NUVO-962174 format. One record per atom (N, C-alpha, C): residue in one letter; x, y, z; chain. Coordinates in steps of 0.05 Angstrom, whole numbers, plus 5000, padded with zeros to 4 digits. Layout:
# residues N
   code      X      Y      Z   unit
      a      X      Y      Z      A
...
***
This chain:
# residues 95
   code      X      Y      Z   unit
      m   8571   6786   5269      A
      m   8594   6772   5241      A
      m   8610   6755   5250      A
      t   8617   6738   5248      A
      t   8638   6720   5259      A
      t   8659   6732   5246      A
      r   8682   6730   5276      A
      r   8705   6735   5277      A
      r   8731   6719   5276      A
      v   8754   6714   5265      A
      v   8770   6708   5254      A
      v   8791   6710   5263      A
      l   8811   6714   5266      A
      l   8846   6722   5269      A
      l   8859   6703   5252      A
      v   8864   6720   5232      A
      v   8892   6711   5218      A
      v   8917   6719   5219      A
      r   8930   6698   5227      A
      r   8962   6706   5228      A
      r   8979   6712   5199      A
      i   9000   6725   5208      A
      i   9011   6736   5173      A
      i   9035   6725   5188      A
      p   9045   6708   5168      A
      p   9089   6708   5166      A
      p   9091   6728   5167      A
      a   9125   6733   5172      A
      a   9149   6751   5172      A
      a   9145   6754   5149      A
      p   9148   6743   5137      A
      p   9153   6766   5096      A
      p   9131   6776   5089      A
      l   9107   6774   5097      A
      l   9082   6790   5094      A
      l   9073   6805   5103      A
      r   9079   6818   5127      A
      r   9072   6831   5149      A
      r   9089   6862   5137      A
      s   9094   6856   5120      A
      s   9102   6894   5107      A
      s   9073   6906   5094      A
      h   9056   6891   5086      A
      h   9028   6891   5080      A
      h   9014   6889   5099      A
      a   9014   6884   5117      A
      a   8987   6876   5135      A
      a   9011   6897   5173      A
      a   9023   6930   5161      A
      a   9018   6946   5184      A
      a   9057   6932   5201      A
      g   9074   6902   5196      A
      g   9083   6904   5213      A
      g   9073   6872   5231      A
      a   9036   6872   5235      A
      a   9018   6865   5258      A
      a   9026   6827   5228      A
      s   9019   6806   5272      A
      s   9031   6780   5249      A
      s   9010   6777   5261      A
      e   8986   6782   5278      A
      e   8956   6786   5278      A
      e   8928   6798   5265      A
      v   8913   6794   5254      A
      v   8889   6807   5244      A
      v   8882   6796   5246      A
      a   8861   6816   5270      A
      a   8832   6809   5266      A
      a   8807   6805   5245      A
      v   8792   6798   5220      A
      v   8769   6803   5205      A
      v   8746   6794   5217      A
      a   8721   6798   5189      A
      a   8707   6795   5193      A
      a   8698   6770   5178      A
      g   8684   6746   5176      A
      g   8682   6738   5146      A
      g   8673   6697   5158      A
      a   8647   6698   5136      A
      a   8623   6667   5134      A
      a   8659   6642   5131      A
      t   8671   6644   5114      A
      t   8688   6628   5094      A
      t   8705   6648   5095      A
      v   8730   6624   5075      A
      v   8759   6628   5086      A
      v   8755   6668   5067      A
      r   8743   6639   5045      A
      r   8747   6661   5026      A
      r   8738   6706   5036      A
      e   8711   6704   5052      A
      e   8714   6729   5060      A
      e   8725   6741   5064      A
      a   8749   6716   5093      A
      a   8760   6736   5119      A
      a   8782   6745   5091      A
      l   8793   6731   5070      A
      l   8809   6738   5068      A
      l   8809   6763   5052      A
      w   8794   6767   5038      A
      w   8772   6785   5027      A
      w   8797   6817   5038      A
      n   8767   6807   5075      A
      n   8766   6830   5076      A
      n   8794   6838   5088      A
      l   8812   6823   5089      A
      l   8837   6812   5095      A
      l   8847   6852   5079      A
      g   8852   6833   5067      A
      g   8853   6848   5044      A
      g   8848   6874   5048      A
      q   8814   6883   5046      A
      q   8815   6907   5045      A
      q   8834   6930   5063      A
      q   8826   6916   5091      A
      q   8849   6913   5110      A
      q   8868   6928   5101      A
      h   8880   6916   5081      A
      h   8915   6911   5076      A
      h   8918   6913   5057      A
      a   8925   6934   5041      A
      a   8933   6930   5011      A
      a   8957   6922   5003      A
      g   8949   6905   4996      A
      g   8972   6884   4971      A
      g   8971   6858   4979      A
      l   8965   6858   5009      A
      l   8963   6836   5010      A
      l   8958   6814   4996      A
      l   8934   6822   4998      A
      l   8908   6798   4991      A
      l   8932   6781   4957      A
      d   8942   6803   4936      A
      d   8964   6799   4915      A
      d   8983   6779   4926      A
      k   8984   6782   4942      A
      k   9012   6752   4962      A
      k   8992   6738   4962      A
      v   8972   6731   4979      A
      v   8963   6699   4979      A
      v   8943   6677   4960      A
      l   8929   6702   4946      A
      l   8915   6685   4913      A
      l   8925   6705   4902      A
      d   8922   6679   4873      A
      d   8932   6682   4852      A
      d   8908   6706   4844      A
      e   8926   6710   4823      A
      e   8900   6715   4791      A
      e   8873   6718   4784      A
      r   8869   6686   4796      A
      r   8834   6670   4781      A
      r   8830   6671   4821      A
      g   8834   6677   4832      A
      g   8826   6680   4856      A
      g   8827   6661   4886      A
      e   8849   6643   4859      A
      e   8856   6614   4890      A
      e   8878   6618   4900      A
      v   8879   6607   4925      A
      v   8900   6610   4946      A
      v   8932   6603   4921      A
      r   8949   6623   4926      A
      r   8986   6615   4903      A
      r   8988   6586   4907      A
      q   9004   6570   4892      A
      q   9014   6550   4884      A
      q   9037   6544   4912      A
      f   9055   6569   4924      A
      f   9072   6555   4938      A
      f   9067   6575   4963      A
      v   9029   6578   4968      A
      v   9027   6579   4997      A
      v   9000   6578   5010      A
      n   9006   6565   5039      A
      n   8988   6543   5042      A
      n   8970   6566   5064      A
      v   8946   6557   5078      A
      v   8933   6562   5096      A
      v   8913   6545   5105      A
      f   8915   6554   5124      A
      f   8915   6537   5155      A
      f   8882   6541   5162      A
      l   8852   6522   5178      A
      l   8839   6534   5186      A
      l   8858   6522   5219      A
      g   8856   6522   5238      A
      g   8865   6506   5263      A
      g   8890   6503   5253      A
      e   8895   6460   5252      A
      e   8919   6450   5246      A
      e   8903   6436   5218      A
      s   8888   6444   5200      A
      s   8883   6430   5170      A
      s   8885   6452   5148      A
      d   8895   6434   5134      A
      d   8901   6451   5117      A
      d   8872   6450   5090      A
      l   8872   6484   5092      A
      l   8848   6488   5068      A
      l   8846   6471   5041      A
      r   8871   6457   5032      A
      r   8859   6441   5019      A
      r   8858   6411   5022      A
      q   8854   6405   5045      A
      q   8831   6375   5049      A
      q   8808   6381   5076      A
      l   8808   6412   5070      A
      l   8769   6411   5073      A
      l   8758   6424   5047      A
      d   8745   6452   5044      A
      d   8728   6454   5027      A
      d   8741   6483   5019      A
      g   8775   6483   5015      A
      g   8792   6509   4997      A
      g   8770   6536   5018      A
      l   8777   6551   4992      A
      l   8765   6585   5011      A
      l   8738   6576   5007      A
      d   8720   6562   4997      A
      d   8687   6560   5011      A
      d   8679   6539   5032      A
      t   8711   6544   5056      A
      t   8711   6533   5084      A
      t   8686   6549   5094      A
      r   8677   6546   5119      A
      r   8661   6550   5137      A
      r   8681   6557   5156      A
      l   8669   6583   5170      A
      l   8687   6602   5198      A
      l   8665   6603   5216      A
      s   8674   6591   5239      A
      s   8666   6588   5256      A
      s   8674   6614   5281      A
      q   8662   6625   5294      A
      q   8672   6650   5309      A
      q   8704   6648   5330      A
      g   8721   6660   5330      A
      g   8742   6649   5335      A
      g   8769   6643   5324      A
      d   8761   6627   5305      A
      d   8769   6596   5289      A
      d   8819   6632   5281      A
      v   8811   6598   5282      A
      v   8840   6621   5275      A
      v   8865   6614   5250      A
      l   8854   6616   5218      A
      l   8878   6620   5199      A
      l   8905   6630   5192      A
      s   8917   6616   5181      A
      s   8953   6626   5185      A
      s   8954   6608   5156      A
      i   8976   6642   5146      A
      i   8969   6646   5134      A
      i   9016   6631   5121      A
      i   9016   6597   5108      A
      i   9043   6601   5111      A
      i   9057   6589   5080      A
      p   9076   6613   5072      A
      p   9079   6602   5047      A
      p   9100   6580   5054      A
      a   9099   6566   5035      A
      a   9124   6549   5027      A
      a   9139   6550   5027      A
      v   9164   6543   5038      A
      v   9192   6540   5042      A
      v   9203   6511   5029      A
      a   9222   6519   5009      A
      a   9241   6490   5001      A
      a   9265   6485   5004      A
      g   9269   6472   5016      A
      g   9303   6473   5012      A
      g   9314   6446   5002      A
      g   9346   6430   5004      A
      g   9352   6400   4998      A
      g   9354   6397   5012      A
      g   9354   6363   5006      A
      g   9367   6344   5016      A
      g   9391   6345   5035      A
      a   9391   6340   5047      A
      a   9411   6350   5067      A
      a   9433   6313   5066      A
      r   9454   6316   5057      A
      r   9479   6289   5055      A
      r   9505   6297   5071      A
***
């Protein structure tokens, strides 16, 4: 089974027992996130919407590549890959 590391951002760590990284199994990003949600109740609801898609203001990266530029949640994973969950940050422009 493919094992990957998921990096958890600070705002979501309370849903992951305070962990900044969690190892999970999964052949695809969708499967890895599902397994993450099984290990840590409530976390998946913060990442995926009611349709099972990545929420609008959440980014998921495989290494340095945005999933939206790959095959989305169906992106295949390799042993040792690193997924990063990154909440979008909005801010105003400097004047």
